[in-house]
Structures are given as structure tokens and as C-alpha cells.
C-alpha positions as CSV (number, residue, x, y, z in Angstrom):
1,M,83.0,-98.7,118.8
2,R,85.9,-98.0,117.1
3,K,89.5,-99.0,118.2
4,M,90.6,-95.2,118.6
5,E,87.7,-94.8,121.0
6,E,88.6,-98.1,122.9
7,A,92.0,-96.6,123.1
8,V,90.9,-93.1,124.5
9,L,88.5,-95.0,127.0
10,S,90.9,-97.0,128.3
11,H,93.7,-94.4,128.7
12,V,91.2,-92.1,130.5
13,K,90.3,-94.9,132.6
14,T,93.8,-95.4,133.6
15,L,94.2,-91.7,134.2
16,I,91.0,-91.5,136.7
17,S,92.3,-94.7,138.5
18,Q,95.6,-92.8,139.1
19,A,94.1,-89.6,140.2
20,N,93.7,-88.5,143.9
21,N,92.1,-85.1,143.5
22,I,89.3,-85.0,140.7
23,V,87.2,-82.0,140.3
24,C,84.1,-82.4,138.1
25,V,81.9,-80.0,136.4
26,T,78.3,-80.8,135.6
27,G,76.2,-79.2,133.0
28,L,72.8,-79.1,131.3
29,G,73.5,-82.5,129.8
30,T,73.6,-84.2,133.0
31,V,70.2,-82.9,133.7
32,V,68.7,-83.8,130.5
33,E,70.0,-87.3,130.5
34,S,68.2,-87.5,134.3
35,G,64.8,-86.7,132.8
36,G,65.1,-82.8,133.1
37,V,63.5,-80.7,130.3
38,D,65.9,-78.5,128.2
39,I,64.1,-75.2,128.2
40,W,67.0,-74.0,125.9
41,S,66.4,-76.5,123.1
42,V,65.5,-74.8,119.8
43,D,61.8,-76.3,119.8
44,N,61.2,-75.2,123.4
45,L,62.7,-71.8,122.8
46,Y,60.3,-71.2,119.8
47,R,57.4,-72.2,122.0
48,I,58.1,-70.3,125.0
49,E,58.7,-67.2,123.2
50,K,55.3,-67.7,121.6
51,E,53.7,-68.6,124.7
52,Y,54.9,-66.5,127.1
53,G,56.2,-63.6,125.0
54,D,59.7,-63.6,126.1
55,S,62.8,-66.0,126.2
56,P,63.6,-68.0,129.3
57,E,66.3,-65.9,129.9
58,E,64.2,-62.9,130.1
59,I,61.4,-64.3,132.4
60,L,64.0,-65.7,134.8
61,S,65.6,-62.4,135.2
62,A,66.0,-60.1,138.3
63,G,64.1,-57.4,136.4
64,I,60.7,-60.0,135.7
65,Y,60.9,-61.1,139.3
66,A,61.0,-57.7,140.5
67,T,58.4,-56.2,138.6
68,K,56.2,-59.1,137.2
69,K,56.0,-61.9,139.7
70,E,53.1,-63.4,138.5
71,K,54.7,-63.9,135.1
72,Y,57.9,-65.0,136.8
73,F,56.0,-67.7,139.1
74,N,53.7,-69.0,136.3
75,F,56.7,-69.7,134.1
76,Y,58.7,-71.2,137.1
77,K,56.3,-73.5,138.2
78,K,54.8,-74.9,134.9
79,E,58.3,-74.9,133.1
80,V,61.2,-75.1,135.5
81,I,59.9,-77.2,138.5
82,H,57.0,-79.1,136.8
83,T,59.3,-82.0,135.8
84,L,62.0,-82.8,138.4
85,P,65.0,-84.8,137.3
86,V,66.2,-87.9,139.0
87,P,69.9,-88.6,139.3
88,S,71.3,-90.9,136.4
89,E,73.8,-93.3,136.5
90,T,76.4,-90.4,135.9
91,F,75.7,-89.1,139.6
92,A,76.1,-92.9,140.9
93,A,79.5,-93.0,139.0
94,L,80.6,-89.8,140.9
95,K,79.5,-91.1,144.1
96,R,81.7,-94.1,143.7
97,L,84.6,-91.7,142.8
98,Q,83.9,-90.0,146.1
99,D,83.7,-93.3,148.1
100,M,87.2,-94.1,146.6
101,G,88.3,-90.9,147.9
102,K,89.1,-89.3,144.6
103,L,86.4,-86.7,143.9
104,R,87.1,-83.7,146.0
105,A,84.6,-81.0,144.6
106,T,81.8,-80.8,142.0
107,I,81.0,-77.5,140.4
108,S,77.5,-77.5,139.5
109,M,75.8,-75.8,136.6
110,N,72.4,-77.1,137.2
111,I,69.6,-76.0,139.6
112,Y,68.2,-79.5,140.7
113,G,70.4,-80.5,143.4
114,L,71.2,-83.7,141.5
115,E,74.6,-83.6,143.2
116,Y,73.3,-83.4,146.8
117,R,70.5,-86.0,146.1
118,S,73.2,-88.4,145.2
119,G,75.2,-88.1,148.3
120,L,77.8,-85.9,146.7
121,R,79.7,-83.5,149.2
122,N,81.6,-80.2,148.6
123,V,79.1,-79.2,145.8
124,I,79.6,-75.8,144.6
125,E,76.3,-74.5,143.0
126,F,77.1,-71.6,140.7
127,Q,73.2,-71.3,139.9
128,G,71.8,-71.7,143.4
129,T,69.0,-74.6,143.6
130,I,65.1,-74.8,143.4
131,Y,65.4,-76.3,147.0
132,S,66.4,-73.3,148.6
133,N,63.6,-70.8,148.9
134,Y,63.1,-68.1,151.6
135,C,61.3,-64.8,152.6
136,P,63.5,-61.8,151.8
137,Q,62.1,-60.1,154.9
138,C,62.1,-62.6,157.7
139,K,64.4,-65.2,156.0
140,K,62.3,-68.0,156.7
141,N,62.7,-71.0,154.6
142,F,60.4,-72.7,152.4
143,S,60.1,-76.0,150.6
144,L,59.8,-76.6,147.1
145,E,56.3,-78.3,147.7
146,Y,55.2,-75.0,149.1
147,I,56.1,-73.2,146.1
148,S,54.8,-75.4,143.6
149,E,51.3,-75.7,145.5
150,A,50.8,-72.2,146.0
151,K,48.2,-70.4,144.1
152,G,49.7,-67.6,142.0
153,V,52.7,-66.0,143.7
154,P,54.0,-67.9,146.7
155,V,54.2,-65.8,149.7
156,C,55.5,-65.9,153.2
157,D,52.9,-67.3,155.5
158,D,54.0,-64.7,158.1
159,C,55.1,-61.8,156.4
160,K,52.8,-62.1,153.3
161,V,55.8,-61.2,151.1
162,A,56.7,-62.8,147.8
163,L,59.2,-65.5,148.3
164,R,62.7,-65.6,146.8
165,P,63.7,-68.6,145.0
166,G,67.2,-70.0,145.6
167,L,68.3,-69.5,141.8
168,R,70.8,-67.1,140.7
169,L,68.6,-64.9,138.4
170,F,69.7,-63.8,135.2
171,G,71.3,-60.3,135.8
172,E,72.8,-61.2,139.1
173,S,76.4,-62.1,139.6
174,V,77.7,-65.6,140.8
175,R,78.4,-65.2,144.6
176,N,82.0,-64.6,145.0
177,D,82.5,-67.1,147.4
178,R,81.4,-69.8,145.0
179,M,83.7,-68.4,142.5
180,T,86.7,-68.5,144.7
181,D,85.9,-72.2,145.8
182,A,85.6,-73.2,142.2
183,A,88.9,-71.6,141.3
184,I,90.9,-72.9,144.3
185,A,89.4,-76.5,143.7
186,C,90.4,-76.6,139.9
187,A,93.7,-75.1,140.8
188,N,94.5,-78.0,143.2
189,A,93.0,-80.8,141.0
190,D,95.2,-83.5,139.3
191,L,92.3,-84.0,136.8
192,V,89.2,-82.3,136.1
193,L,86.0,-84.1,134.5
194,V,83.7,-81.9,132.6
195,L,80.1,-83.7,131.9
196,G,77.4,-82.7,129.9
197,T,78.7,-79.2,128.7
198,N,81.1,-77.7,126.5
199,L,84.1,-75.2,127.4
200,Y,82.3,-72.2,126.1
201,G,80.3,-70.9,128.8
202,S,81.6,-68.2,130.9
203,K,81.5,-70.0,134.1
204,V,82.8,-73.4,132.9
205,R,85.8,-71.3,131.2
206,Y,86.3,-69.4,134.4
207,S,86.7,-72.9,136.7
208,T,88.5,-74.9,134.2
209,G,91.1,-71.9,133.5
210,H,92.2,-72.2,136.7
211,Y,93.3,-75.9,136.1
212,T,97.2,-76.1,134.9
213,G,97.4,-79.6,134.5
214,N,97.1,-81.9,131.4
215,K,94.2,-84.2,132.2
216,L,90.9,-82.1,131.4
217,I,88.4,-84.6,130.2
218,L,85.2,-83.6,128.5
219,I,82.3,-85.8,128.1
220,N,79.5,-84.6,126.1
221,E,76.9,-85.7,123.4
222,E,77.6,-82.8,121.1
223,E,80.7,-81.6,119.3
224,H,81.7,-77.8,119.7
225,F,84.6,-75.8,118.3
226,T,86.1,-75.5,121.9
227,D,86.5,-79.1,122.3
228,R,89.9,-78.8,121.1
229,Y,90.9,-77.1,124.7
230,A,90.2,-80.3,126.4
231,D,92.9,-82.9,126.7
232,Y,90.8,-86.0,126.1
233,V,87.3,-85.8,124.4
234,I,84.7,-88.6,124.6
235,Y,81.3,-88.1,122.7
236,G,78.3,-89.8,124.3
237,K,75.7,-89.6,127.0
238,C,77.7,-89.2,130.5
239,K,75.3,-91.7,132.1
240,D,76.6,-94.5,129.5
241,V,80.4,-93.3,129.5
242,L,81.4,-92.3,133.2
243,P,80.4,-95.7,134.8
244,K,82.6,-97.4,132.4
245,L,85.6,-95.3,133.5
246,V,85.0,-95.9,137.2
247,E,84.3,-99.6,137.2
248,S,86.8,-101.9,138.7
């Protein structure tokens, strides 16, 4: 490790140790390092387009769910919930920050409930979660296992109506209460961690845009032109970097 990188790590570690109101934003990179599949990678996009005739964004849209449920759930079961990630060391480090009384909120861009499964509280899920599924008619809840084991389109065992996955479908807006909670959390934060994503995405920009401090710390494997908007940038896997920043 270069001396400059060591100096940045040491300084960021000090900033985290001094912070009392940390907000974290978790992105796709935290899912991939936890064993999840990146359906948005170039190779997978090409394969999915060829196999299904549409992009993931098109298939996971409100329009396809409304009009072609067989196609939606075929893709959803094979590509989205077939391989479930297991929380990496990143989430253990976040739990440590929470136990220390420093982490106050986590804004999640993932759908796999990695934060809650790690024992984190006050999680703001912009995209919803695969673990929340319900009947749009009677509002009865159904487990992920019920969805994955159903033949064809999963339906309510009472109403026989197709179930609604707990995700925000493309074409739908993020719930206003979650947007408000994220804005308030970042506005009150004394340090913001952005993990496994860049600052380009609209929901990340919206959240971090309410932070007015000078301790916006970005940890990500890939460089991006928006990295310059972070106060500190560390390149690498979050699961390798974050534990070093929160250790005693």
C-alpha cells in the first residue's frame, strides 16, 4: 500500500472515531462482494437481452409486471432470487459502528435485506426488499420461499391473485416517506459513508445532496468521474477496507 493511501486510511479512521452521527449509503458493490449476482454487468446484460429479449430494467418494470406476469416471475425467480447474497464483512463493520453508537441510519440501494439481516436498525430501503411480498387484494404477506417454490406465477392461496413483490418496479417512484427520511438523515449527519457505488445515481445524489459537511467518504472498487465530489475516496472492496477503518 502506498504511503498516500495509508495516510488517507489513517485520517479517515480518525474521522470515523470522532463522528457521532454517521449515515451510510450501501450500493450494488456491497451486494456483489456478499455473493450476489450483478445482472447489470456487461456480460449479464448481453446474455439477458439475448435470452429474454429485454433488458433487466424492462423486465423488472411496472409495465411488464402488469401485462406479462409469466415473463416477469420467470426472470425474477431465475435471475434475481436464485442466488441470495450473505452479508459480507462490510455489514459486520457497520454493525460494529452501530453498537458503538455512531451509525444512526443506513440508506440501502439493494433489495436483499443485507442490512436488516446483519442486525442494523433504521434502514431506509429505497428499492424495497425481496422479503416483503403480499397479495394486492387482501394484503396477506408471503415469504420469499413461497415465491421461489411456486410453479409459474405465484398467487395468493386465498384470493388466487398474482402476488406483488416488495420491490420498487422500474417506472414507479420511490416512496415519499423514504425520500424524506433519507434527506433528514443526511442533513443531520456529521459524516456520510458511501459504499459500493458512485455518486452519479439519482437516488445517491439526492441523499448525499442534503449533507452539508465536509466528511463525505466514498469507498468503491471502480473509479468514476463523480468521485471528485467526495471529500475522501478509497478504492478497494468495502469488505476489505471498512473493517480496517472501524477496528480499535
